[in-house]
C-alpha positions in Angstrom: -14.5 -41.6 -62.0 -17.0 -39.6 -64.0 -18.7 -36.5 -62.5 -22.4 -37.5 -62.1 -23.8 -35.1 -59.5 -23.1 -31.4 -58.9 -24.2 -28.8 -56.3 -24.5 -25.3 -57.5 -25.2 -22.3 -55.1 -23.8 -18.9 -56.1 -24.2 -15.4 -54.9 -22.4 -14.0 -57.9 -24.3 -15.6 -60.8 -21.9 -14.6 -63.6 -21.7 -17.4 -66.1 -23.6 -19.8 -64.0 -26.6 -20.4 -66.4 -24.5 -21.5 -69.4 -22.2 -23.5 -67.1 -25.1 -25.3 -65.5 -26.8 -25.9 -68.8 -23.7 -27.5 -70.2 -23.3 -29.7 -67.2 -26.9 -30.9 -67.6 -26.3 -31.6 -71.3 -23.4 -33.8 -70.2 -25.8 -35.8 -68.0 -24.8 -34.3 -64.6 -27.6 -34.2 -62.0 -27.8 -30.7 -60.6 -28.7 -29.7 -57.0 -29.2 -26.1 -56.0 -30.5 -23.7 -53.4 -32.4 -20.5 -53.0 -32.0 -17.9 -55.7 -29.7 -20.1 -57.8 -32.3 -22.9 -57.9 -34.9 -20.4 -59.1 -32.6 -19.0 -61.8 -31.8 -22.4 -63.2 -35.5 -23.3 -63.2 -36.4 -20.1 -64.9 -33.9 -20.9 -67.7 -35.3 -24.4 -68.2 -32.4 -26.3 -66.7 -33.4 -29.4 -64.8 -32.4 -29.0 -61.1 -33.3 -30.5 -57.8 -33.9 -28.3 -54.7 -31.6 -28.9 -51.7 -34.6 -29.7 -49.5 -35.4 -32.8 -51.6 -31.8 -34.0 -51.0 -31.7 -33.3 -47.2 -35.4 -34.1 -46.5 -35.4 -30.9 -44.5 -36.7 -27.4 -45.4 -34.6 -24.3 -45.8 -35.2 -22.6 -42.4 -34.3 -19.4 -40.6 -34.5 -17.1 -43.6 -32.1 -19.5 -45.5 -29.5 -19.5 -42.7 -29.8 -23.3 -42.5 -30.1 -25.3 -45.7 -26.9 -27.1 -46.7 -25.5 -27.8 -43.2 -26.7 -31.4 -43.3 -25.0 -34.9 -43.5 -26.7 -35.6 -46.9 -24.6 -32.7 -48.3 -21.4 -33.0 -46.3 -21.4 -36.8 -46.4 -21.7 -36.6 -50.2 -18.8 -34.2 -50.3 -16.4 -35.7 -47.7 -16.8 -39.5 -48.4 -13.6 -41.0 -49.8 -14.7 -42.9 -52.8 -12.3 -45.9 -52.5 -12.9 -46.3 -48.7 -15.2 -49.3 -48.3 -16.4 -48.1 -44.8 -17.4 -44.7 -46.2 -19.3 -46.3 -49.1 -21.1 -48.6 -46.7 -22.2 -45.7 -44.5 -23.3 -43.8 -47.5 -25.6 -46.7 -48.5 -26.9 -47.2 -45.0 -27.8 -43.5 -44.6 -29.2 -43.0 -48.1 -26.5 -40.4 -49.0 -25.4 -39.8 -52.6 -22.0 -38.7 -53.7 -21.6 -35.1 -54.8 -18.8 -34.9 -57.4 -18.7 -31.2 -58.2 -19.4 -28.0 -56.2 -19.7 -24.5 -57.7 -20.2 -22.1 -54.8 -19.3 -18.4 -54.2 -20.1 -16.5 -51.1 -22.3 -13.8 -49.7 -20.9 -10.4 -50.8 -19.4 -9.4 -47.4 -16.8 -7.1 -48.8 -19.3 -5.3 -51.1 -21.6 -4.9 -48.2 -19.2 -3.3 -45.8 -17.9 -1.1 -48.6 -21.3 0.6 -48.8 -21.4 3.9 -46.8 -24.9 3.1 -45.5 -24.2 -0.5 -44.4 -25.1 -1.2 -40.8 -23.3 -3.6 -38.5 -26.4 -5.9 -38.8 -26.1 -5.8 -42.6 -22.5 -6.9 -42.4 -23.2 -9.7 -39.9 -26.1 -11.0 -42.1 -23.7 -11.2 -45.0 -21.3 -13.5 -43.3 -21.7 -16.8 -45.2 -21.7 -20.0 -43.2 -23.0 -22.8 -45.4 -21.0 -21.6 -48.5 -17.5 -21.7 -46.9 -18.4 -25.0 -45.2 -19.3 -26.6 -48.5 -16.2 -25.2 -50.1 -13.9 -26.5 -47.4 -15.5 -29.9 -47.4 -15.1 -30.2 -51.2 -11.6 -28.8 -51.2 -10.4 -31.1 -48.4 -11.7 -34.1 -50.5 -10.2 -32.8 -53.8 -8.9 -36.2 -54.6 -12.5 -37.1 -55.5 -14.4 -33.8 -55.7 -14.0 -30.8 -58.1 -14.7 -27.5 -56.4 -15.1 -24.1 -58.1 -15.2 -20.7 -56.5 -14.4 -18.6 -59.6 -16.4 -18.3 -62.8 -13.1 -18.0 -64.7 -12.5 -21.7 -64.0 -15.8 -22.9 -65.5 -14.4 -23.2 -69.1 -11.4 -25.5 -68.2 -13.6 -27.8 -66.1 -16.1 -28.1 -69.0 -13.3 -28.8 -71.4 -12.0 -31.6 -69.3 -15.5 -33.0 -68.8 -16.1 -33.1 -72.5 -12.8 -34.9 -73.0 -13.0 -37.6 -70.3 -16.1 -37.1 -68.2 -14.0 -36.1 -65.2 -11.4 -33.5 -64.3 -7.6 -34.0 -63.9 -6.3 -34.5 -60.4 -3.9 -31.6 -61.0 -6.8 -29.4 -61.8 -8.7 -30.5 -58.7 -5.6 -29.7 -56.6 -5.2 -26.3 -58.1 -8.9 -25.5 -57.6 -8.7 -26.7 -54.0 -5.8 -24.4 -53.2 -7.7 -21.6 -54.8 -10.7 -22.3 -52.5 -8.7 -22.2 -49.3 -7.1 -18.9 -50.4 -10.5 -17.6 -51.1 -12.0 -18.7 -47.8 -9.0 -17.4 -45.9 -9.3 -14.0 -47.6 -13.1 -14.0 -46.8 -12.5 -14.8 -43.1 -9.7 -12.3 -42.8 -12.0 -9.5 -44.0 -14.6 -10.6 -41.5 -12.1 -10.9 -38.6 -10.7 -7.4 -39.4 -14.2 -5.8 -39.6 -15.4 -7.4 -36.4 -12.2 -6.5 -34.5 -12.4 -2.9 -35.5 -16.2 -2.6 -34.8 -16.4 -4.6 -31.6 -13.0 -4.5 -29.8 -11.0 -1.7 -31.4 -7.8 -3.7 -30.9 -5.0 -2.3 -33.0 -2.7 -5.2 -32.3 -4.7 -8.4 -31.5 -3.0 -11.8 -30.6 -2.9 -12.7 -34.3 -2.6 -10.3 -37.2 -3.9 -11.5 -40.6 -3.7 -9.4 -43.7 -5.3 -10.2 -47.0 -4.7 -8.6 -50.5 -6.1 -9.2 -54.0 -3.7 -9.3 -56.9 -4.0 -6.1 -59.0 -1.3 -7.1 -61.5 1.8 -9.0 -62.2 4.8 -6.7 -62.6 7.6 -7.1 -65.2 10.1 -7.4 -62.4 10.8 -6.2 -58.9 13.2 -3.7 -57.5 15.8 -5.2 -59.9 15.3 -7.1 -63.2 16.3 -10.4 -61.6 13.5 -10.2 -59.0 9.9 -11.3 -59.7 7.1 -9.2 -58.3 3.4 -8.5 -58.2 1.2 -5.6 -57.0 -1.5 -6.6 -54.5 -4.2 -4.3 -53.3 -6.4 -4.2 -50.2 -9.9 -5.6 -50.8 -11.4 -2.3 -49.7 -8.6 0.0 -50.9 -9.6 3.6 -50.3 -10.2 6.3 -52.9 -6.9 8.0 -52.2 -4.7 5.0 -52.7 -2.7 3.9 -55.8 -5.0 0.8 -56.0 -7.8 3.2 -56.9 -5.9 5.3 -59.4 -7.1 5.5 -63.0 -4.2 5.3 -65.5 -4.9 7.6 -68.4 -1.7 7.1 -70.4 1.5 5.2 -70.5 2.9 1.7 -70.0 2.2 -0.2 -66.8 3.7 0.9 -63.5 6.9 -0.8 -62.3 7.7 -2.0 -58.7 9.8 1.1 -58.2 7.2 3.4 -59.8 4.6 2.2 -57.3 6.9 2.6 -54.3 7.9 6.2 -55.4 4.4 7.1 -56.3 3.2 6.0 -52.8 5.9 8.1 -51.2 4.8 11.1 -53.2 1.2 10.7 -52.2 2.0 10.3 -48.5 3.9 13.7 -48.5 1.3 15.4 -50.7 -1.3 14.5 -48.1 0.4 16.9 -45.7 -0.9 19.9 -47.7 -4.3 21.5 -48.2 -3.1 24.4 -50.2 -1.9 24.0 -53.8 1.1 21.8 -53.6 3.5 19.8 -55.8 5.8 17.0 -54.7 8.7 15.6 -56.8 10.1 12.2 -55.6 13.1 10.3 -56.6 14.1 6.9 -55.1 11.6 7.2 -52.2 12.8 10.7 -51.1 11.4 14.1 -52.0 13.8 16.0 -54.2 11.5 19.1 -54.6 8.4 20.3 -52.8 6.5 23.6 -53.4 3.3 25.3 -52.4 1.8 28.3 -54.2 -1.3 30.3 -55.0 -2.1 27.9 -57.8 -0.8 24.6 -59.0 1.5 26.1 -61.6 3.3 28.2 -59.1 3.6 25.2 -56.7 5.0 23.0 -59.5 7.5 25.7 -60.6 8.8 25.9 -57.0 9.1 22.1 -56.8 11.0 22.0 -60.1 13.3 24.9 -59.2 14.1 23.3 -55.8 16.2 20.7 -57.6 16.0 20.8 -61.4 18.6 18.1 -61.7 17.1 15.4 -59.5 13.5 15.9 -60.7 14.6 14.5 -64.1 13.1 11.0 -64.4 11.2 11.5 -61.2 7.6 11.3 -60.1 5.4 14.4 -59.6 2.2 14.5 -57.6 0.0 17.5 -57.4 -3.2 18.2 -55.4 -5.0 20.4 -58.0 -6.0 19.6 -61.6 -3.2 20.0 -64.1 -3.9 22.9 -66.6 -2.3 23.7 -69.9 0.4 26.0 -68.4 1.6 23.4 -65.9 1.4 20.7 -68.5 3.7 22.7 -70.8 6.2 23.0 -68.0 6.0 19.3 -67.2 6.4 18.5 -70.9 9.8 20.2 -71.1 11.5 17.5 -69.0 11.4 13.7 -68.7 9.0 12.6 -65.9 8.2 9.0 -65.1 4.8 9.7 -63.6 2.4 12.5 -63.0 -0.3 12.0 -60.4 -3.2 14.6 -60.2 -6.9 14.7 -59.2 -7.7 15.6 -62.8 -6.3 17.1 -66.1 -7.8 19.6 -68.5 -8.3 18.3 -72.0 -5.5 20.6 -73.2 -3.2 19.4 -70.5 -3.9 15.7 -71.4 -3.2 16.4 -75.1 0.2 18.0 -74.2 1.3 15.3 -71.8 0.1 12.4 -73.9 2.4 13.5 -76.6 5.2 12.1 -74.5 5.2 8.3 -75.1 6.9 7.2 -71.9 5.1 9.3 -69.3 2.5 7.7 -67.1 -0.5 9.8 -66.2 -2.6 8.8 -63.1 -5.8 10.3 -62.0 -6.5 10.0 -58.3 -8.5 11.6 -55.6 -5.5 12.8 -53.7 -7.7 14.6 -51.2 -8.5 11.2 -49.8 -4.9 10.2 -49.4 -4.7 11.5 -45.9 -8.0 9.9 -44.7 -8.2 7.5 -41.8 -5.6 5.7 -39.7 -3.8 2.8 -41.3 -1.3 0.2 -40.3 2.1 -0.1 -42.0 3.4 -3.7 -42.4 7.2 -4.3 -43.0 8.4 -7.8 -43.7 11.4 -9.1 -41.9 13.0 -12.5 -42.0 10.7 -14.7 -39.9 8.0 -12.2 -39.3 6.7 -8.7 -39.7 6.7 -5.3 -38.0 3.4 -3.6 -37.7 2.9 0.0 -36.7 0.5 2.9 -37.1 1.3 5.2 -40.0 2.8 8.5 -38.9 0.0 10.9 -39.2 1.1 13.3 -36.5 0.6 17.0 -37.3 1.8 20.1 -35.5 0.8 23.7 -35.4 2.6 26.9 -34.3 1.0 26.4 -30.9 2.8 23.1 -30.4 6.3 24.8 -30.8 8.6 25.8 -28.0 11.1 28.6 -28.7 14.4 27.6 -26.9 16.7 30.5 -28.2 17.0 34.1 -27.3 15.6 35.1 -30.7 12.0 34.4 -31.6 11.3 33.3 -35.2 9.7 35.9 -37.4 6.2 35.2 -38.8 7.7 34.3 -42.2 10.4 32.0 -40.6 7.6 30.3 -38.6 5.7 29.6 -41.8 8.8 28.1 -43.5 9.6 26.1 -40.4 6.2 24.4 -40.4 6.5 23.8 -44.2 9.9 22.2 -43.8 8.7 20.1 -40.9 5.9 18.6 -43.1 8.6 17.6 -45.6 11.3 16.3 -43.3 8.8 13.8 -41.9 8.9 12.0 -45.3 12.6 12.0 -45.9 14.7 9.0 -45.0 16.5 9.4 -41.7 18.8 11.0 -40.8 16.9 13.8 -42.5 17.6 17.4 -43.0 15.5 19.8 -45.1 16.3 23.4 -46.0 13.4 25.6 -47.1 12.7 29.1 -48.2 9.9 30.8 -50.1 7.5 28.0 -49.7 9.8 25.4 -51.3 12.6 23.1 -50.4 16.1 24.3 -51.4 18.1 21.4 -50.0 17.4 17.9 -48.9 19.8 15.6 -47.1 18.6 12.0 -46.7 19.5 8.6 -45.3 23.0 9.3 -44.1 24.7 7.5 -41.2 25.0 10.7 -39.2 23.0 13.9 -39.1 25.8 16.3 -40.0 26.4 14.3 -43.2 22.8 14.9 -44.3 23.2 18.6 -43.4 26.3 18.9 -45.6 24.4 17.3 -48.5 21.4 19.7 -48.0 23.6 22.8 -47.7 25.7 21.8 -50.8 22.6 21.3 -52.8 21.1 24.6 -51.7 24.3 26.6 -52.3 23.5 30.3 -52.0 19.8 29.6 -51.5 20.7 28.4 -48.0 21.3 32.0 -47.0 18.2 33.1 -45.2 16.6 29.6 -45.4 15.3 27.6 -42.5 16.3 24.0 -41.4 14.2 21.1 -40.3 15.7 18.0 -38.7 13.6 14.8 -38.1 15.4 14.1 -34.8 17.4 16.0 -32.2 21.0 17.1 -32.6 23.3 14.9 -30.6 26.1 17.4 -31.0 26.4 21.0 -32.0 28.2 20.3 -35.3 25.0 20.4 -37.4 24.2 23.8 -36.0 27.7 25.1 -36.7 27.3 23.9 -40.3 23.9 25.6 -40.5 25.3 28.9 -39.2 28.1 28.8 -41.7 25.5 28.2 -44.5 23.4 31.2 -43.5 20.4 29.4 -42.0 18.3 31.7 -39.9 15.9 29.4 -38.1 15.8 25.7 -37.1 13.1 23.3 -36.1 13.8 19.9 -34.5 12.3 17.6 -31.8 14.7 18.5 -29.0 15.4 16.1 -26.1 19.1 15.5 -26.4 21.2 15.6 -23.3 23.4 18.0 -25.2 20.6 20.3 -26.4 22.2 23.2 -24.7 25.3 22.9 -26.9 23.2 23.4 -30.0 21.2 26.2 -28.4 24.4 28.0 -27.5 25.6 27.9 -31.1 22.2 29.1 -32.3 22.3 32.0 -29.9 25.8 33.0 -30.8 24.8 33.3 -34.5 21.3 34.8 -33.9 19.5 31.7 -35.2 16.0 31.2 -33.9 15.3 27.6 -32.8 12.1 25.9 -32.0 11.4 22.3 -30.7 8.5 20.1 -31.4 8.8 17.4 -28.7 8.2 14.7 -31.3 10.5 13.1 -33.9 9.8 11.6 -37.3 12.2 8.8 -38.0 11.6 7.2 -41.4 13.9 4.2 -42.1 
């Protein structure tokens, strides 16, 4: 069945003029609306206005123009249904064989800082999605296009046979319903946040746009892709500009995201090194070079092949240090020309430019897939200050110990539970992560720190269920400890701390990270 009549109405007019012209040259009658109609007329393409088809003017500032039986009857009629054909004839309705429609720019509208609620609502398309859904439902007979990238294939098939393949129509219909679902999900999310503020409504719909296919997933036998939020923020990996190196892998993206989350804890010059989703070195300093050097010296073995994120531009001195070892990725707000030249000399390093200051902005929801469903929670953005701490031992922490405790607390929040972090001199000296018991993590951290544990402080992401971790800390030379408190056996740990002159503070809040 040849395509004889097409309806074209697009907000994004990319490629529409040559597409329409070629349809007209193939003898297809064109119907159009509003701005698209005017554009086609201006370019000398024969086109019929929608009002001539419906016998009704476009009204209410264009809100009502295609919501009419002459349009939807032409789209939804089943061609080989005798009853449908009879009703078409009785009501003077003509078949519409092809639809090319894209929607009002809702996402682009709400992305504008100056966009009002009224602007957003006015950019909720009604007629467009309705036409798309009608055409896509009747894809056995109707070809529907929502993406200019599909224009060439449709034209190629029309030149060959005068119609499109059923397989093509099925593919395009599926694409339409993905598109309208994405569009509606954005609207639902916007209206929910603006009108009800519900964090966890009765249904939870998320929508993402493919950023790229990945070579493989966590392991080479797993397929994977990277999807980004439609309105991904400036401080997210989706907004990063890659300046050098091959494309990121699944594991690169996961690790880079972990590095950014931790880096967002710091306003002062800071450097974070991550390996396998855990920080292996974190440092702060007077400038970024000092911060990076501290992060490197925290664990010069584990940083090899890791990911480094810094919150100040990378200069020549820091780039020289980074160049001396193998790093998978460096993330920074910027690079000097000299730094770029030095780092680009290494073929396998990836360099990302990203507004890391925005990484901490705004509340977000974290979604974790489970078999048969998903877990959704607020991201952990809780912060503490010295005023939030409760000293539970005889000895008060010194001013320097207090500074290091707060530093260690920022880091332990981002270490896989059970988590123990040892810190001294504005850097981590030992990290114990992901063990089945807390004392196991403490042993790993103390062993990694070695002599650097003497005079260091300890942070624990949760309370101590027994005193064994404090006994290990005392043996390693730890002088101060920060943890949530709240165990029924807190007094056991406090007693050990007092016996060894360790200052202990509690936060009243834990930071599990599974």
